[in-house]
N, C-alpha and C positions, 0 to 999 in steps of 0.2 A: 505494498500499497506506499507513496505514495504521499509523506510527509514531508512536503514543499515549504516554504517561505514562511509561512503561514504558527504554523504546527510553532518556529522557534521564534518567531515573536513574541507567542504567551506565554514565555520564556526569561521575557527581558522585564531587569528592577526596576524600580522608580525614578533609581539615579540614573539611569542608563546603559548600564551593567550587566551584561547577561549574567542567569544563571548559570552558569560553569566555568562563570571568574576571566573573560574572554577580555571583559572592561579593564581599564588599572586606574587605581585610589591612590592618592596623592599620600605620600610616608608611606606604605602600603610595596611591600618587594611584586613585582613581578608576577605572575603565574607559571611555571613549567611550559606553560603552551605560547605561553608570550616570548619567556626569554628565548625560546627554543625557535620560535619562528625572526629574532631581532637576531638568531647566532647566523642563522641561514643568511639574512640580509646582512652581515656582518662578511662571512663568509663569499656571499657573493662582490659583491663590494672589493673585495678582495683584491677576488684574480680579474675583476671587471679590469681597477687600477693598475692591479700590476702588466697586464698586456695594456694598457695604455702605457703606462711606462716604458714597457716597449718599445709598444710601437714607436712613443718619441723621440724613442736613445738612440732607435735605430735613420730615423729622420738625417736630414743632408742640410738639408739648412733649420740652424734651432739654435731658437734662444729663453732667456730666461722667463720674459714676461711671455710668448706661444707657451712656450711649454708649461706654465702658470696657469694661462684663459685655458687650454686643452683639459689639461686637470677638473679646475671648477667646471670647466662646461659637461662633460663626464661627469662629474659624482653632483651636479646640479641638475645633467637631466634626467640623470638614473629616477633621481627620488623625488622630481616630481613627475613623471608620469605610475612611478607606483605609487604617488600618494594622490594621482587622478584616477586610478585604474581602482586602487580600496576602497573610494569616495563611491566612484561608478559603480561598484559592486554592490556595493552599501544600499547604494539605493534599488537601487535590482531588489534585494531581499529586504531589506526591508521598509523602501517606501518614505526615505527620508537622505539628505546626509551625515553624515557620524560625528554625534556633535561626547560632548562631556564627556565618561572613561573608556568610551570606544574609537575619538578623538586623542585620546592620548595613547590608548594602546598602540594608531595608528604609527601614528605619527616616532612611539618608542620605536616601534619593529622597526618606519623605514629608516630612525636618523644615522644611522653608519650609513647608508649609502650617503650622506653629508659624511662624517667622518674621520670614513675611512683616506679622506682626503689629504686629512691634514700632515699625517705623513711626509707623504709625497709633496705637498710645497712645502712647506719644512724644511724639507733635502734640498732642494728649488731656490730658498732665500738661502740657504746658507753655501751653495756654488753661488750665489747672484753675491756673498759678500766675498767670493776666493776663497773659503773653507777647497772646494775639491770643485772638480772641472762637473760643466751640466750633465757629463756624459753618465758619470763617475754616480753622481749622483743620482739617475733615474736608472742606475740598473741595480743600487742598493739598497731603492723603492723597491725597485721588483720582487731581489732577492729576502727583502724585509715581508716581503707578505708570503713569500716562500715560508720564513721560518714562520711566521707565524700559522699555513696552513698545518704546518709539521705540527705544533703545539697543540694547535685544538683539535688535530688526529690522534696526538699520544692521549692532551685529553682526555676524546671517548674514547679509548682502549681505555682506561687509568677504571674510568666513569664503567664501563659495563662490568670489569669488579676483571679484566686481565693481567698476567704478571705487564711486568717491567718490558720485559722482551718481547709480548704480545700491543702492549701500548705503543713501542717504537713502531712495530711493522704497521700495525692501523696510522698512525704519522706520516712514513714513508710511502705508506696504499693514497692518502689523503695527497701527499704532495706531490705522485705518480699520476692522481685525477687532476690535480690544480696542474701541470705541467704540460694535460694531454688538452685541458681544457684554455691556455693557453695560448699554443701552438695552432690551435683549430681556429681560434679568432684573429690572431696575426695572421690567419694562414689567407681565412678572410678577407681581412681589412688591405689587403698585397692584391 
């Protein structure tokens, strides 16, 4: 039997949060499902900005301003697309835009798409100050993204109750999958 959108609507609380805790309440830790969505966006943003950094590092005519603008544009574009898509999906399912705790959840979940740009932008700024070359800064940003993927993979392995060796294997697998995704994105962009 189809339990379409109307059956879920009945489960909304007065403050706009869903009965299953999908909304966010200020001062409270996010529910595990919301934290998982946020982490998924962190992984996606990391992969995307690794690709942007590597693509920029391979560009022939490269400037600090152009690199920074590209990173900002990629992060802002991803974030806006996600927020618009989430709002549209919310309107289709619930008949209104997300407000209150649901809007806070949407913004929390999508926030890594913006914050992931901080590392590459900091490295580009250090390069502009002469601390390192721009290409080195961009390759470093990509390597830091790869390290983050490895770390999240290891954390996932440990969280699943595996041994430290198995967690390292999970981290390496995440790193390998990330490398394949970045290579595919780079190949598609050329």
